[in-house]
N, C-alpha and C positions, 0 to 999 in steps of 0.2 A: 755713413760712418756713425757709429754709436759713441756716446760720451762715456766718460769713466763712471758716471753715476748709473748708467744702464747696465754696467757689468757687475755691479755689486748685488749681493743677495737682497731680497725685498725687505727683510727686517732692518738691514743696515741703511737702506735708502730711506725708510720711514724715520729712523733715528735722525739722520741728517736733515731731512725736511722739517721734522719737528723742532730741531735745534735752530734752524734758520728762520723758523716762524716765531720763535720765542721773543718776548718783549725785550729781553736783555740783548739778544743778538741784533734785533732791529735797532735798538738805541745805539749800540756800538757802531754799527754800520752807518747810521745817520750822522754820528759825530765825525766820521771820516769824509763825508761828502762836503765839498766846498761850495759855498754860495757864489753868486755873481760878483759880489764885492771882493771876496777873497781871491777869486780868479783874476779880477782886474788888478788888484794890488800885486799879485804874484807876477802877472804879465808885465806891469810897469817896472817892477823890481828886476826881472830878468832882462828886460830891454836896457835898463840903466847899467846893469852889470855887464852886458855885452858891449855897450858903448864904452864903458870904463876899461874893459879888457882891451878893446881896439885902441883906445887913447893911450893906455899904458905902453902898448907895443909900438905905437907909431910916434908918440910925442914923449921924449924923455922928461920934459918939464912936468907933465902930469904925474908920471911915476915919482919924480923927485918931490913934488908937492905933497903927494899922498904919503910918501916915506917920511918926510919931515913932520907932517901932522901926526903920524903914528909914533914917531920918535918922541915927540912932545908928550903924547898920551902915555907912552911907556914910562917916561920920567915922572909924570904927575900921578898916574893911577897905579902904576906897577904892572909888570909883565903878567903876574898871576891873575890880574883882573881882566886882561884883554885876550890872552891866548886861551884856546879851548882846553888843552890838557897840559897845564904848566908843570905838573908833577913828572911828566915824561920827557921834559927837556933836559938834556945833559948840561952840566955846568959850563962847559966850554962854549956851547951854543948860547946859553943864557948870557954869558959875559959878552959875546959878540953883539947880541941884540941890545944889551944895556949900553954898549959903547956906540951904538948907532950904525954898526957894520952889518947891514942887512939890505935886501931889496924885496920888492913887493911884486907878487904875481897873482893872477887869477887862474886857479886850476880846480879840477874836480876834487872834492873832499874825499879822503881815503875811505871813509865809512859810508857816507850817504850818497856819494857820487854826484852831488849837486856842486855847481861852480861856487867857489867862495874865495875870498881874499886870503892869500897865504903869505906868511913872512918866511923868507929864506935867508938864513945867516950867510955871510960871505965866507963860507967854508965849502969844502967838497961834500955837499949834502945831497942825497938823492931826492928827498921830498921836502916840501915846505911844512910849516907849522900853521894850522888853521886858527882863525880867530873865533871867539865866541859869536854865536849868531847875532846877538844884539849889537856888537861892535861892527860886524860885517855889514849890517843894514845901515848903521850910523855912518860908516865911511862911504858907502855907496850913495847915501843921501847927501853927504857932504860934497862929494864930487859931482853929483847931479845938480845941486843948487849952490855952486860956489859963490854966487852973488849974495847969498844970505850969510856967508862965512867970511873968513879973512881975506881971501884972494878974489879976484874977479875972473870971469870966464876967459877974458883975454890973457890974463896972467897965466892961466893954466893951459892955454892953447886950445880951448874949447870954443868953437864958434857956433856949433849947433845948439839951439836952445832946447832944454828939456822941460817936460811938463811934470 
């Protein structure tokens, strides 16, 4: 079976090969490669996110604790600072979030497909509102290490220690 490159005319193949060998292309591809530290961080983050998703689904206390923490941050920092696309939020949903009438889910981001924490107003809404990546990591870290924060692991119903 031949590859798509074999089916191109020879002058086109040479152009593609020359472009792929260029220093600019090499540098661009090199930036996309993740090192072992990045992969380890991403693995720990994904494990924590999966544990948090399981805890939210199984333990209402965990979900409520995260929701209360987010509600406090919405009041202190503002919705526009925490949610990813605040300009797209209709006023009725914004009002529900400001009143604390929302719940928290972990679902796939509509654009990237990666799992993120979503805020879902208590209305008949088809999809949640994603957080900015920095706050997503902050809340996952908060729930991973609650002993460093306001509640204890026992308060949150988390018995499994996280690293």
